[in-house]
C-alpha positions as CSV (number, residue, x, y, z in Angstrom):
1,M,-22.4,10.5,19.3
2,S,-25.5,11.2,17.2
3,G,-28.0,8.6,18.6
4,R,-28.3,6.8,15.3
5,L,-29.4,3.6,17.1
6,E,-31.5,5.3,19.7
7,G,-34.1,2.9,21.2
8,R,-32.9,-0.1,19.1
9,Y,-31.9,-3.5,20.5
10,A,-28.7,-5.2,19.4
11,L,-26.8,-8.4,20.0
12,V,-23.0,-8.5,19.6
13,T,-21.3,-12.0,19.7
14,G,-18.0,-12.4,21.4
15,A,-18.4,-9.2,23.4
16,G,-16.6,-10.4,26.5
17,K,-13.2,-9.5,25.1
18,G,-11.4,-7.9,22.2
19,L,-13.1,-6.2,19.3
20,G,-16.6,-7.3,20.5
21,V,-16.3,-5.2,23.7
22,A,-15.6,-2.0,21.6
23,I,-18.5,-2.8,19.3
24,A,-21.0,-3.4,22.1
25,E,-20.0,-0.2,23.8
26,G,-20.0,1.8,20.6
27,L,-23.6,0.6,19.8
28,A,-24.7,1.6,23.3
29,R,-23.1,5.1,22.9
30,E,-25.3,5.5,19.7
31,G,-28.4,4.7,21.8
32,A,-28.8,0.9,21.5
33,H,-29.6,-1.5,24.2
34,V,-27.3,-4.4,23.9
35,A,-27.2,-8.2,24.5
36,V,-23.7,-9.2,25.2
37,H,-22.9,-12.7,24.0
38,Y,-20.0,-14.8,25.3
39,R,-19.1,-18.5,25.3
40,S,-16.5,-18.7,28.1
41,S,-15.6,-15.1,29.0
42,A,-18.3,-14.6,31.6
43,A,-16.4,-12.1,33.7
44,G,-15.6,-10.0,30.6
45,A,-19.2,-10.1,29.4
46,D,-20.4,-8.9,32.8
47,E,-18.0,-6.0,32.7
48,T,-19.1,-5.0,29.2
49,A,-22.8,-5.2,30.3
50,E,-22.0,-3.0,33.3
51,R,-20.3,-0.4,31.2
52,I,-23.3,-0.3,28.8
53,R,-25.7,0.2,31.8
54,S,-23.5,3.0,33.0
55,L,-24.3,4.8,29.7
56,G,-28.0,4.6,30.6
57,R,-28.8,1.6,28.3
58,E,-30.3,-1.8,29.0
59,A,-27.9,-4.7,28.8
60,I,-28.1,-8.5,29.3
61,T,-25.6,-11.3,28.9
62,V,-26.3,-14.4,26.9
63,Q,-24.0,-17.5,26.9
64,G,-23.7,-20.1,24.2
65,D,-21.8,-21.8,21.5
66,I,-22.7,-20.1,18.2
67,A,-21.8,-23.3,16.3
68,R,-24.5,-25.3,18.1
69,A,-28.0,-24.9,16.7
70,E,-29.7,-25.6,20.0
71,D,-27.6,-22.9,21.7
72,V,-28.4,-20.4,18.9
73,R,-32.2,-21.1,19.2
74,R,-32.0,-20.7,23.0
75,M,-30.1,-17.4,22.8
76,A,-32.5,-16.0,20.3
77,Q,-35.4,-16.8,22.6
78,E,-33.6,-15.3,25.6
79,V,-33.0,-12.1,23.7
80,V,-36.6,-11.8,22.5
81,D,-37.9,-12.6,26.0
82,A,-35.7,-9.8,27.4
83,F,-36.0,-7.2,24.7
84,G,-39.1,-8.1,22.8
85,R,-37.3,-7.7,19.5
86,L,-33.8,-7.5,17.9
87,D,-32.9,-4.7,15.5
88,V,-29.2,-5.2,15.0
89,L,-27.0,-8.4,15.0
90,V,-23.3,-8.1,14.9
91,N,-21.6,-11.5,14.2
92,N,-18.2,-10.7,15.6
93,V,-17.0,-14.1,16.7
94,G,-14.3,-15.7,14.6
95,D,-11.0,-17.6,14.9
96,M,-7.9,-16.2,13.1
97,A,-5.8,-19.3,14.0
98,A,-3.6,-17.0,15.9
99,Q,-1.1,-19.6,17.1
100,Q,-0.4,-20.9,13.6
101,M,2.6,-19.3,12.1
102,S,2.8,-21.2,8.7
103,W,0.6,-23.1,6.3
104,R,3.0,-26.0,7.1
105,E,1.5,-26.2,10.6
106,L,-2.0,-26.8,9.3
107,T,-3.8,-29.7,11.0
108,P,-7.2,-31.3,10.4
109,E,-8.2,-30.2,13.9
110,S,-7.4,-26.5,13.1
111,I,-9.4,-26.7,9.8
112,D,-12.4,-28.1,11.6
113,H,-12.3,-25.6,14.4
114,T,-11.9,-22.5,12.3
115,L,-14.4,-23.5,9.6
116,T,-17.0,-24.6,12.2
117,L,-16.7,-21.5,14.3
118,D,-16.5,-18.9,11.5
119,I,-18.7,-20.5,8.8
120,K,-21.2,-22.7,10.7
121,G,-21.5,-20.3,13.6
122,T,-22.0,-17.2,11.4
123,M,-24.6,-19.0,9.3
124,L,-26.6,-20.4,12.2
125,M,-26.7,-16.9,13.8
126,T,-27.6,-15.2,10.6
127,H,-30.2,-17.8,9.8
128,E,-32.0,-17.9,13.2
129,F,-31.9,-14.2,14.1
130,G,-32.5,-13.1,10.5
131,R,-35.5,-15.4,10.3
132,R,-37.0,-13.8,13.4
133,M,-36.3,-10.3,12.2
134,L,-38.1,-11.1,9.0
135,D,-41.0,-13.0,10.4
136,D,-41.6,-11.2,13.6
137,Q,-41.0,-7.5,12.7
138,Q,-40.0,-7.2,9.1
139,S,-36.9,-5.1,9.8
140,G,-33.3,-5.4,11.0
141,S,-29.7,-5.2,10.1
142,I,-27.0,-7.9,10.3
143,V,-23.3,-7.0,10.2
144,N,-21.0,-10.0,9.7
145,I,-17.4,-9.3,10.6
146,G,-15.2,-10.6,7.8
147,S,-11.6,-9.8,7.0
148,R,-9.3,-8.1,4.5
149,V,-7.7,-11.6,4.1
150,V,-10.2,-12.2,1.3
151,V,-8.3,-9.8,-0.9
152,E,-4.9,-11.5,-0.8
153,G,-5.4,-14.9,0.9
154,S,-3.3,-16.1,3.8
155,P,-0.2,-18.3,3.3
156,R,0.0,-18.4,7.1
157,A,-3.5,-19.8,7.7
158,P,-5.4,-20.8,4.6
159,Q,-8.3,-22.1,6.7
160,Y,-8.8,-18.6,8.0
161,A,-9.0,-17.1,4.5
162,A,-11.4,-19.9,3.5
163,A,-13.7,-19.1,6.4
164,K,-13.7,-15.4,5.7
165,Y,-14.5,-15.9,2.0
166,A,-17.4,-18.1,3.1
167,I,-18.8,-15.3,5.3
168,I,-19.2,-13.1,2.2
169,G,-21.2,-15.8,0.5
170,I,-23.4,-16.2,3.6
171,S,-24.0,-12.5,3.7
172,K,-24.9,-12.2,0.1
173,S,-27.2,-15.2,0.2
174,Y,-29.1,-13.9,3.2
175,A,-29.2,-10.4,1.8
176,H,-31.3,-11.9,-1.0
177,A,-33.3,-14.3,1.3
178,L,-34.3,-11.7,3.8
179,A,-34.9,-8.8,1.4
180,P,-36.4,-6.2,1.4
181,H,-36.9,-6.0,5.1
182,V,-33.6,-7.2,6.6
183,R,-30.2,-6.0,5.4
184,V,-27.1,-8.2,5.6
185,N,-23.5,-6.8,5.0
186,T,-19.9,-7.8,5.7
187,L,-17.3,-5.6,7.2
188,G,-13.7,-6.5,6.3
189,P,-11.2,-5.1,8.9
190,G,-7.5,-5.4,8.5
191,F,-5.1,-6.0,11.3
192,V,-6.7,-4.7,14.6
193,E,-4.5,-4.6,17.7
194,T,-6.6,-6.7,20.0
195,Q,-4.9,-8.7,22.7
196,A,-5.0,-11.8,20.5
197,L,-3.0,-10.0,17.8
198,L,-0.5,-8.5,20.2
199,E,0.3,-11.9,21.6
200,R,1.0,-13.5,18.2
201,E,4.6,-14.4,17.7
202,D,5.0,-13.0,14.2
203,W,3.4,-9.7,15.4
204,K,6.1,-9.4,18.0
205,T,8.9,-10.2,15.7
206,G,8.6,-7.8,12.7
207,R,5.2,-8.5,11.1
208,R,3.7,-5.3,12.6
209,E,6.4,-3.1,11.1
210,K,5.9,-4.8,7.7
211,V,2.2,-4.2,7.8
212,L,2.6,-0.7,8.8
213,A,5.0,0.0,6.0
214,R,2.4,-1.2,3.5
215,T,-0.5,0.8,5.0
216,P,-1.1,4.2,3.3
217,L,-2.8,5.6,6.4
218,A,0.3,4.6,8.4
219,R,-1.3,3.3,11.5
220,I,-2.5,0.0,13.0
221,P,-6.1,0.6,14.3
222,Q,-7.3,-0.1,17.8
223,P,-10.6,-1.9,18.3
224,E,-12.4,1.5,18.8
225,D,-11.4,2.5,15.2
226,I,-13.5,-0.3,13.7
227,V,-16.7,0.7,15.5
228,P,-17.8,3.6,13.2
229,P,-18.1,1.5,10.1
230,V,-20.0,-1.2,12.1
231,I,-22.4,1.6,13.2
232,F,-22.7,2.8,9.7
233,L,-23.7,-0.7,8.4
234,A,-26.0,-1.2,11.4
235,S,-27.8,2.1,11.1
236,D,-30.1,3.8,8.6
237,D,-27.1,5.6,7.2
238,S,-26.6,2.5,5.1
239,R,-30.3,1.9,4.4
240,H,-29.8,1.3,0.7
241,I,-26.8,-1.1,1.1
242,T,-27.2,-4.8,1.4
243,G,-25.0,-7.8,0.4
244,A,-22.0,-5.5,0.4
245,F,-18.4,-6.0,1.5
246,L,-16.9,-2.9,3.1
247,L,-13.1,-3.0,3.3
248,C,-11.6,-1.2,6.4
249,D,-7.8,-1.7,6.5
250,G,-6.3,1.8,6.1
251,G,-5.6,1.1,2.4
252,H,-3.4,-1.9,3.0
253,S,-5.4,-4.1,0.5
254,M,-6.5,-1.5,-2.1
255,V,-8.5,-3.1,-4.9
256,G,-9.7,-1.9,-8.2
257,A,-13.2,-0.9,-8.9
């Protein structure tokens, strides 16, 4: 690792399990001290924090529901009280409606849950932490985790596609609002073999093979494979990039210029 985030302070949401764990550890390996967010995965968050400390970095855990404004404000104050500042925010939390196998299974409850978590949660976090970055230190980078689903849509879970489209709008809007001091970008991973994906019924019954056949790079990434582009967007390597959407899916969803 090159120490591109040496001495900086970061927060990763949903870092008690899945992709968030890999991102939090990856930022630490690049030199960042990390606040590990969780809502219910307390044990996982503690494990992530311990691994970060073993790398010689500072780590704290913060608990809260990102879709509750009072929780977001409290978490922001906890991070500032512990670190003094925040240089990088990675909004990783999202719901892919993993248990839904068809658009015919759509329910009002599923719509409300997915849109609330993905859209409202991402917006509240971007707003509160971005405001503090701008007002308190006039610097920072926010990376919102989107999805390649915005290229093709999702006949399986339309509410998931709608939520990820909205994240691009949130990122672009705050890229304008917080400029020129705070950058906001969206990363669009494809299928990543987290535990949640591995447990999906369609993934176990042929979907994986179909996706693989359509992927030019001929592999399904592990969480660790998504970390380098997150670091790129978080670090000064992308210092002239804001409001962008970076597709990271092995070529599965190639689009024109």
